[in-house]
N, C-alpha and C positions, 0 to 999 in steps of 0.2 A: 409781418416778419417776425415783429416782436411775440405774436399772440402763437406763429410756430415753434419759438424757443420755447416758450413758458409751458406749451402742451409737450412737447419731448423731454422737458425738465420733469414733470409732474410722470410723464411715462415713466422715465426710469426711475423716478424715487417710487414708485407703486411697483414695479418690478422688482428695486432693490428691497422694498418692505416684505413682498410676497416670498423670497427667497430666505431672507431670514428668518419667517415665519414658519417656511417649511422645515428649514435646520432646525430651529427650537423643536418643531412637533416629530421629527425623525431623532433627534436626542432624549426626548420624551419616552418614545416609544423605544428604544433604547433601554433606560435606564428603567423600564417596569418590565422590562423581559428578564434584564440580569438579576431584577429580584425576581421575580417568580422561580429561577431556576437555579437560586444562593444556592439552596440543602445541598441540591445535587451536586454542584459545586463543592461544597466543602468534603463531599464523600468521596469526588476524584483528588482531591487533595490527601486524604485521607491514604486512598490506597498508594498514590505514588510515595508517600513516607513509609508505608508498611512494605512495599518491594526494595526498597532502598536501604533498610535495615532500621529505620527510627520508629520503632515501635510501640511504642510510649506517649503517643500525643492524641487528642483527643479534641473534638469540638464541644467549645463552650457555650454556654447559657445564652453569651453576647453574642455567639455566631464566628469565633475566632476560634482557631488553632493552635491548641496549647500542649504541654507537655505536662504529662502526670510526675508529681513528683514526689518521691520515697516519702512510706511514713516513719519509716527507721534510716538511721545515715548508713548502718550497716547493713540492710539490704541489699542482695544481690541482685542485680537488675542488667541482666544480658541479654540477646536478642538471639534465639536462635532460628534463625530464618527459612524456614520451609517454603512461603511463599515465591522469593526471586528463583528457584531452581525450579518450580513447579512453572513459574510463565517463562522463564528461559526455555525449558522442557517446548511448551505448547507452541512457543515462536519458533521453534526451530521443525516441529513437526511440520506447523503452516507453511515455514517457507521451501516443504517439498510441493504445497500447492499454488505451483507457476504456472496459469491457464495458457496456452499459446493460442491464439485467437486466430481461425484460419475462417476463411470466408466462400463457404459452398455456395455455387450456381445454382438457380431455381433449377434450371435447364440445361439441354447438352446445345445448343446453340452459342457459337463462336462469339458471339457478344460477350453472351452471357459470363463463359468460361475465364474470358478477357480480364473482363470486370471484377470475378469473385478474383484472381488472379492478381491484380494489382493492387486492390483493397488490401489484402492479406499480406502481400508485400509492402505498403505503407506501412500498417501496423507492426513489420516488423522492424521496420526502419524506425521507428518512431521509439517502439523497444528500446531499440540499442541506442539511438539518440540520446535520450532523455532517462536512460538507466533508470528502467519500470519498475524494476527488480528491488533495487536501491527505493523507491517510492513506495511500492507495496509490502516492503520489508519495514518502512518507519509508520505507516498506517497500521500495521498490523501490531507494533509493538504498543502502539496508541490505544487500539481496540481491546487489546487483551490485558492493558492495565486498568485501562478506567471504563473499556466497556464498548464505547463508541471511536470510529474513526470517519473521516471525510475525504473524499477526493476533489480538486478542484478543475475541473477540465477549462483552459483559458487558452486565449490565440494571442499570441506574445507579438504584438508588431515588429519588436526591436529584435528580432530573432529571425535566422534565414540568411540567404545570400542577398548581398546586395546589387539591388536593381537599377539604381540611378540617387541623385541628389533634388532636393527640392530647391524651391525659388532665396532660402535662405541660406542652402549652402548645407545644410545636413544631410547624410547619408539616409536614405532611402530602402528599406530591407524587405523583401518580400513575405517575411510574418511564416511563424510556425507554431504547432501548437507545444502547448505545453502540460503535464499532469503533475498537481501541486497536493503531497498528502498536509492534511490541515487537523490538529488535534481540537477535540469537543469545547475546547476553553472557549474557540473563536466564535463557534456557531450558535445563534441564536434562532428558532423558531420562534411563530405566531404562533403554535402550541405545541404542549408538552405533551400533550396524549394523540399526537399524529404518530400511527403506524408504519409512515412508510412515505418517499419524500412525495409521493402524489399528493399527499393529503395536507402538504403543508404548501398555502397559501402565500406566506411570505416569510421571508429570511433576511436576516443579518447577517452577514461577514464583519466582525471588529476585531482590530487588535492595535497594539501601539506601535507606531511606527515611527522612525528619526523624520524630523520637520523639513528635514537637507530631499527626505526621497520625496516627500509631498510636492516639494517645490519642484524636484526635478519631475515630476510625474504631470502635475497640474499646472506649473508653473504660477502657483498661488504661495506668497510668503503667509507660514500660521507661527504662530507665536508659540515657541515649545515651553515644557513644564515639565516635572518629574514624577512620571507614573506609577506610585506602587503596589498596583492591582495585579496580584498575580496573573488573574484567569486572561487580564490582555495584552499581558508582554510576549516578545515572541519567544520559542522555545527553540533555540540553538546555542552554539556554543559560541558566537559572534555576538550575542547579546550580554554579556557582562554577569553571568550566574553568578552567583555568592552564595555559600553552603553556612550559616550560622550557628553555632554549640547546639539550635534547640534542633538540628536538621530539617527545618523546613525550607524549602527552594524559595529564593527571593531571590529576583533578576534587578538587575540596575536599568532603568528607563530615565534617564537624564534627559533632557533636551526632546522630548518626542510630544508625539499628541495619539490620541485613537480615531482609527482613521475607521469610516461607520460607512459598511456599504448594504444598502438596503435594494434585497432584489424582490420583484412581484410577480406574481403570474400574469399573465394576459383575463384580463377582465371583461366587462362592460365599461367600464370606461376609458380603461388602457388596452385595446386589443390585441398589440406587441407587448403588452406586460412594462414594466419600469424598472429601471435602474437608477438609485438616488445615493452616490457619493456627497461625506459630509467629515469634516473636521475640522474640530474646536467650534467655534460658531458659524462658520462657513459653507455654503453649498459651493460642492466642487462640480458636480456634474448632475445632470438630471436626464434623462431618455428611456427609450424602448431598449427592452433586454438584448443584450448586444451581439445574442448567440441565435441560430436557427439552427440547434442540437435536439429538437425533438424525433419520435417514430415519424413521423410523417411532414417534418421540415417546420413547425411552430416551434415557437420560441418558448424554452423551461427555464428552469433553473439550473444552473451550470454545476451543481452538487453533487456528490453520490454517495451513499450514505452505507458504512461496514460498520455492522455490529459481532461482538463476540456471542454473546447471549441475549436472542431479542424477550424484550420484555412485552407483553399483554396491554394495551391503551398506555402504550410509554413511546416516545420518542430516541430516546437515550437508552441504551441497552445496557446491559450487565455484565460483570466478568467475574472470574471463578474468584478473584482477589477480595470482592465483598462475601462470598460465601468464606472464606477461607480466615478473615480476621478474627473471627470469636472464636476459632481453633488456635491459633496463632496466639493470640494474647494466653488464651489457658494452656495453651504449651510452653510457651514462657515460665508462666508461672509455679507450674508442675516442677521445672527443671531449675529453676532458680530457687525455689523454696530446698530441693532435692537437694544442690550443692550447697547450702547454708546447715543441712542438716549434718551433711558430710563434714562442712566444717569444724562443729562442732564433736563430731567425732575421732576427729584427727588431732585439734587444737586444744579441747576439750574448755568445761567451763569449771575455774577454781571457785572455792568456798573457801574462806578465811573469816574468822572471828573480828569484830571492827576491835582496831588497835592492835591487832595481835602482829601485825607484820605492815612493811613499808606499801602501803596501798599502790601510789603513784610510781615506784620501782615496779612493783608485780604486775600491773597492771601494762605496762611497758614492756620490758623485756617477757613475760610470764615465766614457767617455772623448764626452762631449757636443762638439755641435759649437761649435766656436772654442776649445776646450780647450787652455790652454798645457801641454804634459806634461814635466817635467823629469822625466827619468832619468839614472843613474850612468854617468857617461862609460865606454865600452867594452863596455857591456853592450849587447844586443840591446833594440831599441825595442819595444815591449810591441802586440800585436797581436791582432785577435778571429781565433780559430781556425775554420776552414771550416767549415760545418755541413752543406753541402750543398742539397739539392731536398727539397721535402715528397717523401714516398716513396709512390707511388700506393695502396699499399696501405691508408693510412688511409682514402680515397677508398670503395675499394672494400670493404671492412670495413664502413664506415658505413651505405652503400647496402644491403648484404646485411639488416645487422641491421634498418634500419627495413622493407625487404619482409618479414622475421619479422615484425614488429610486423603488418602488416596479417594475414598467414596466420592469425597467434594469435588475434588480435584479434574476427579475423571482421570489420571493419570495413576498408571499402577508402578511398581517400583521395577518393572522391566523395562520402561519406557524411559522413568525419571533419573534414576539411578542406576542402570543395567543389573540388577538385583534377580533373582531368582527364586525367592519364596517359597514357589509351588512345585521346586525340585521337578520342572518337566524338563526332559534333556530332549524328545525328538524336535526335528527341527518345524515339524508341522506345528506341534502346539506351541512352542515357542512364537510361530507365526499367527495363531490361533490369539494369543495373549496380545500383541502385538495389534490386532486387528480389532478387538476389541477395544483399546484407548483410540483407534481410530472411531471406529463407531460413534463413540461417545464427543468427538469433536465434530459430526460431522455438520451442524448448526453453525460451527464457524467457517467449516472449509466450504458450505455452501455459501455463507455473505460474502466469503472473497470470491467466489466464483463470479455472482450476481453483479459485484461489484465491478471487477474487469472486465465482463461482458459487457456493463452501461458505458465504460470507458471507451472500451473501443468503438462503439457505436459512434458517442461525442465526435469522438478523435476524428470518423469518418465525414460523419456531416460537418465540422469546423473545415476541413478540408475541399468538404463541394462550395461551403460558402465564400472559403476566401482566397482559396489556389486559382483563381483567375487567368493569370501566367501558367504556359510550360514551365512545368518544373521536372528536373531530370534528377531521377530516383535509381542510385546505386546498390545491388543487390547481391548478394552469393547464389549463386545457382548452383545448379549441380556439378558436382567434381571439385568444388574450391573457384570455377572461373565466375570472374562478375558479370551480371547482366545487367544493363541500362533499361530503365524503362523512362519514357516523357510522358508526362500526364499534365493533363489541367482537370477543372472540376465538372467539365463535360465527360470527364473517363471514369467518375467516382459515382459510385450510386451506394447508399447505405441502405437504403428501401428497399430495392428488390433482389436482394442476398440475404439469406441466412447465415448464422452465428453458430459451427460448433466448438465448443471447446475443448482442447487437448491438452495434454500433459507431457510437459518432459522427463523423458525418462533419464535416471543413471545409467551411464555407460555398464554397470555392472547386470543392471535390468535390460540392458538392449543385448548385451551378449546372451542371458539367460536364455531370453526369448528366442535369438537366433538358433543356437544349440536347441531347445526343443523344436520347432519349425524345421530343423533338418534331420532330426532325430526320426520325426514324424514325416519327411520324405515328399514333403511341400513348396521344397524350394529347387526342385529337380524338375528338367523338362521332361518331353516326353521320350526323350531317348535315354531315361536315366542318367544325366548327365548333367554338368552344369555349364551356362553360355558363359560367354568372357563378361558380360554385361551384370548378370547375377555375381558371376567372380569378385568384380571390380566393386561392386554395390556391399556385400557381404566386406571385405577388407577394407572397405570405410566403415562398416559398421562396426569392427570389431576395433578398430582406432588402427590400422595396417592400411592408410590410405595412400600413404608413401612408398609404399611394397613395391608396389608397383607403378608405375608412374604412367604408362601408354595405356592412357585411356581407350574405353570399347571406343571405337572411333565409329560405330552407328550410332551410339549417344549424342555424341559431340554432332556428325549428321543431322541427326534431327532437331538439334537443338538450332543448329542453324536455318533449317527449315522453318521452325516456330518463330525466329526473329523475321525471315523474310514474310513470312507469312503480317507481320504487325506492321512491317514497313511498307508491305504493300496496299495497305488502306488510304495510305497518302500519295504513292507516287510508285512508279514502275521500278522493277528490281530485274538486273541481267543475272541470267543461272551463268555459275562458274564451272569450268572446265573439269575443275578436280569436284564436285559433288559424287555423291554416289546417290545416281537419278533415281534409281529404282526407291530409294527411301525419298529422298525429297516429293518425287511426283504422289507415293503416298501420302504424304501429308499436306501437301498443298490440295490435295483431293480432297481431303476429311475437314481441311478449313472450305473448303468448297460447298462442302453436305452440310459442313453445320451453322449455316445461317450465312454465308457468305454466295449465295444465289439470290438474294436479297437487296444486295447492295448492286447496282446495272455496274457502275465504275469499278468495284470492287470486282466482282465477278468477272471482268474486262480483263482488267490485270491481271489475274489470277491465270486465263485462261491460255494468254501471250506468254505468262513466264512457263507455263504447261510443257507451252509449245516447244518453248528454248530446251527445257531439259529433254523432250522426245528428241529433238532435233540432237543435240550433244550427244546422246547415250546411241545416235546410229541405228533409231527404229524409221523401217520404209514406211509412205503413206499408210498401205496396207498394214501395216502393224499397227498406227497410230490408231485408223480407225477403226480395229477389233479390239483395242486397248479401251477405246473410248465408250465402242457398245457393250 
C-alpha cells in the first residue's frame, strides 16, 4: 500500500515538473518571437501616432518611441495631417466591400440545393448575429493603419440557447460561432518570412487579460501584475486608455497577466495538432487543436490573415501610411517654415543699437501702432529689417509634395476631398476617375474578399463539428415572411459546396440597374406586359414593398409547397383544400425528379401527397393517369 502511495506521489511530482518545464519553454518561445519582430512593432506604433496627429515622434537607438525636440523655442511645430483623411477615405471605400456569401450547389439534385440554401442561411444568420460588418470594419481599420489584421473564428460554448444544466447546477448552452477581429500586435508566427497562413507551422496568440477572466475561464488563480508593454495590452475603450502629452498611446494594465496560446499544426508527433495555453508560470491547457476547420475536415489554425498591401517574403503586410510618413514629415517642415517666414513679414525683425533703447520693453511689446519710442540721442532709430517677399520655392515644394501624396496613397482628390482638379464635367469621365482609384485598391479589396470567404468556410465547418442537436434557424424570406429551418450537423456540408461571393448594392445602384433592364425590355413577359409577381418584385426593389400589401398569391403557394417538401422528408403532410393544386403538383413533382426518387420513403410520401392534391383538385382517375404519363 505504501509503495502505491509513493509511486503515485512520484508520478504527480514528475507530471508537475513536466508541466512547469513546458510552461517555461512556451514562455521562452514567446519571448524569442517577440524580440524577432520588435522593429516591426515599433513601425506600427509610429503609424498609429502619425494617423492620430502626433507626427514628431521617432524610434530612438534604444528602440523606444520618443518625441523630437524643437531646435529653437520659436520654431513652429504644427501638424498638417494628410495621412488621416487618406486612411479614412480608403476605409470608407473598403466599407463597400461587404461580400455576401452565397453557397452554390454542385448539382440540381434536391439534396444539394437544400444543403446550399441552408448553408447560405446559416452564414446570413451568423453575419447578422455577430454584426460581421462591424468586425470587418474593425479589422480593416487595423490593416489600413498597420498593414495587417487577423480574424479568429472560434466556437463559443457560452453562447446560444440554454439546453439544460450540469451536475453542479450551471446552465449549459448549445454554443455558437463567433468571429473576432485581432490586431497584429497579438499575433506571433514562427516565421516572419511566411507569405501566407498555410506556411505558418506554429502561431502564438498573446495578450494581457485580467486575472479574474483567467480564473473564470480556467479555474486557476494567477497572481496579477502591472503590464506596461504596449503590444500586449487590449485595444478597447474598456482597457483604460491613457494619452499623455507626448502623444503615445499607453493603456493601463494593472492586475493582469499575459495569456499565451500556442497553436501548432498537425505533424508527425501530433497528428491532430497542438494547443497549449500558459499564463504566468502555469500551464492552463494542453491538447489537440480544438476545431476541424480545414477544407477536408482536418484541424488547422483558426486564424485568417488580411493585408492592405502584401510584401514578398514577409508575413506582415504594409500600408500606405508607411509610404506617406516621409512625405508627411517633409510637408510639415515646408508648411511650418512657410508660416515662420510669414510671421517675419507681418511681425518683423527689429534692429536697434546696443543701449539705445530699453531692450526688454522692446522685446516684450515690439513696435505697435501709436507707440512712443524713446531712444538715445545720437543713435540710429530702431527699424524693421527688410525680410523680402515670400520665395516661390515654398509654394512649388508644397504643391509637389501634395501631388506625391496622391501618387503614393492611390487616392486622388476626387475621392479624398471631392475636388475635381481635371475639370472633367461628364458623368462618364468622373466615373472613370473614381474607377481608377478603385483599381489602385484592388489588392486590398481582394484580401478582404479572401478573408471573408475563408471565414465563411470555417463557420460552416464549426457548425458541422459542434451542431450535434437540432437547431432552429429563423430567416426572413421573400416578401418579408419569416422562414424556419431545423438543422443539425448532418444537414451541413462545407466540402460539397462552392462559395460564390456577391456584393451588397446600394438602393440607388439597384434602382439604376432596374431602370436599365426596364429600358431594354428584359422584365416583360411574352405578352409584353408585367406579371403580378414581377410587379411585386419591382416594388420591393424600388423601396415600395408596402405600397401593395397584397403579395402575389402564386409566390405564396410556391413557398408553402417548398416548406412541405422539407417536411415530407421526415413525416407525411396532408394537402389543404385552399392550396393552388396545379402549382403544388408542379413543385412537388420537381422535388421528386430532383433526387427524391432515390429515397424510397421520401418518394412514397411525395406520391401520397401528390395523390391528395389531385383528389382535392377534382381530377378523375383517367385524368390522373394522363397527368402521370
